[in-house]
C-alpha positions in Angstrom: -10.3 -49.0 79.2 -11.5 -45.6 80.4 -12.2 -42.6 78.1 -11.6 -39.2 79.6 -12.5 -35.6 78.7 -10.2 -33.2 80.5 -11.0 -29.5 80.9 -10.0 -26.6 83.1 -10.6 -22.9 83.6 -14.2 -22.9 82.4 -14.8 -19.8 84.6 -18.6 -20.5 84.7 -18.9 -21.1 81.0 -19.8 -24.4 79.3 -21.5 -24.7 75.9 -22.6 -27.4 73.4 -19.1 -27.2 71.7 -17.8 -28.7 75.0 -20.6 -31.0 76.1 -20.9 -32.8 72.7 -17.5 -34.4 73.5 -19.0 -35.9 76.7 -21.1 -38.3 74.7 -18.3 -40.6 73.8 -16.3 -40.6 77.1 -16.8 -42.4 80.4 -16.1 -39.5 82.6 -15.0 -35.8 82.8 -12.1 -34.4 84.8 -12.0 -30.7 85.6 -8.7 -29.1 86.8 -10.3 -26.1 88.6 -11.5 -22.6 88.1 -14.9 -24.1 87.5 -16.6 -20.8 88.1 -20.1 -22.0 89.2 -21.9 -25.1 90.1 -24.0 -24.9 86.8 -20.9 -26.1 85.0 -20.7 -29.2 87.2 -24.4 -29.8 87.0 -24.3 -29.6 83.2 -21.5 -32.2 83.1 -23.1 -34.5 85.7 -26.3 -34.7 83.7 -24.2 -36.4 81.0 -21.3 -38.1 82.7 -19.5 -38.6 86.1 -17.2 -35.8 87.1 -13.9 -35.7 89.1 -12.9 -32.1 89.9 -10.8 -29.8 92.1 -11.5 -26.2 93.0 -9.4 -23.4 91.7 -8.4 -20.0 93.0 -11.5 -18.2 91.6 -14.0 -20.8 92.9 -16.4 -19.8 95.6 -17.3 -21.5 98.9 -20.0 -23.6 97.3 -17.5 -25.2 94.9 -14.9 -25.5 97.7 -17.4 -27.4 99.8 -18.0 -30.0 97.0 -14.4 -30.4 95.8 -10.9 -30.6 97.2 -7.8 -28.6 96.3 -5.9 -31.8 95.5 -7.3 -35.0 94.2 -5.3 -38.3 93.9 -6.9 -41.5 92.6 -6.2 -44.6 90.5 -7.6 -45.0 87.0 -7.1 -48.2 85.1 -4.0 -49.0 87.1 -2.4 -45.5 86.8 -2.0 -43.0 89.7 -3.5 -39.7 88.8 -3.0 -36.4 90.7 -5.1 -33.3 89.8 -4.8 -29.8 91.3 -5.5 -26.4 89.9 -2.2 -24.5 90.5 0.7 -26.9 90.3 3.3 -25.6 87.9 5.0 -27.8 85.3 8.1 -30.0 85.0 11.1 -28.3 86.5 8.9 -25.7 88.1 6.3 -27.3 90.3 5.1 -25.4 93.3 6.1 -26.7 96.8 2.7 -28.3 97.5 2.5 -30.1 94.2 6.2 -31.2 94.4 5.6 -32.8 97.8 2.5 -34.7 96.6 4.4 -35.8 93.5 7.2 -37.1 95.7 4.9 -38.8 98.1 2.2 -40.2 95.8 4.4 -40.7 92.7 1.6 -40.2 90.1 1.9 -41.5 86.5 -0.3 -38.5 85.4 -0.1 -35.0 86.9 -2.9 -32.6 85.8 -3.3 -28.9 86.5 -4.8 -25.8 85.0 -4.5 -22.2 86.0 -2.2 -20.9 83.3 -4.7 -21.1 80.4 -1.8 -22.6 78.4 -2.2 -26.0 76.9 0.8 -28.2 77.8 1.5 -31.9 77.5 5.0 -32.7 78.7 6.6 -36.0 79.8 8.6 -35.3 83.1 11.5 -37.7 82.9 12.8 -36.9 86.4 9.5 -37.8 88.1 8.4 -40.3 85.4 5.0 -38.8 84.9 2.9 -37.3 82.1 2.1 -33.6 82.8 -1.1 -32.3 81.2 -2.7 -28.9 81.3 -5.7 -28.7 79.0 -5.6 -25.0 78.6 -8.9 -23.1 79.1 -12.3 -24.2 78.1 -14.0 -20.9 79.1 -14.2 -17.5 77.6 -12.5 -15.4 80.3 -8.7 -14.9 80.4 -5.9 -14.0 78.1 -6.0 -17.2 76.0 -7.1 -16.9 72.4 -8.4 -20.4 71.7 -10.5 -22.6 74.0 -9.0 -26.1 74.4 -9.8 -29.4 76.1 -8.1 -32.8 76.0 -9.6 -36.2 75.3 -7.8 -39.5 75.8 -8.1 -43.1 76.8 -6.4 -44.9 79.7 -5.9 -48.5 78.7 -3.4 -51.2 79.9 -1.8 -48.7 82.2 -1.1 -46.3 79.4 -2.5 -43.0 78.1 -3.6 -43.6 74.5 -5.3 -41.6 71.7 -4.5 -38.3 73.3 -6.3 -35.6 71.3 -6.2 -31.8 71.6 -9.6 -30.4 70.9 -9.9 -26.7 69.9 -13.3 -25.3 70.7 -12.7 -22.1 68.7 -11.9 -18.6 69.7 -13.2 -17.3 73.0 
């Protein structure tokens, strides 16, 4: 079993309201718009990090992370990107990777809108954790916490970090 904390759109902001949830997970995944390397350094002091860069991220972040990340976790195929769309409206790059890699979990950020949708057509779970930072139009800061066990996502929790 692997315990995951999923965040996106931190835009250079991370606080104790977020980092306290790292204590009881195995790793953090960040779906882009990290904002600065201090966010990554803060997470990495506590737990391992898998991340992609987003459209606001500078060259330092783009040198450390890719635009698209595919990997296996506890027998499930995971695909993370920053700008990918959502079921029925994926962008062309994400659609091609979904068709080729056939992930069980597709994660993206960018919209600052929390979404968890099962995509029947592509047989995958789409997750967008919303925004953990304080910049953007969202009103509440959100992250997701879940377990991957026996090739299933379990104990999926939406965590509201309060108003931005």
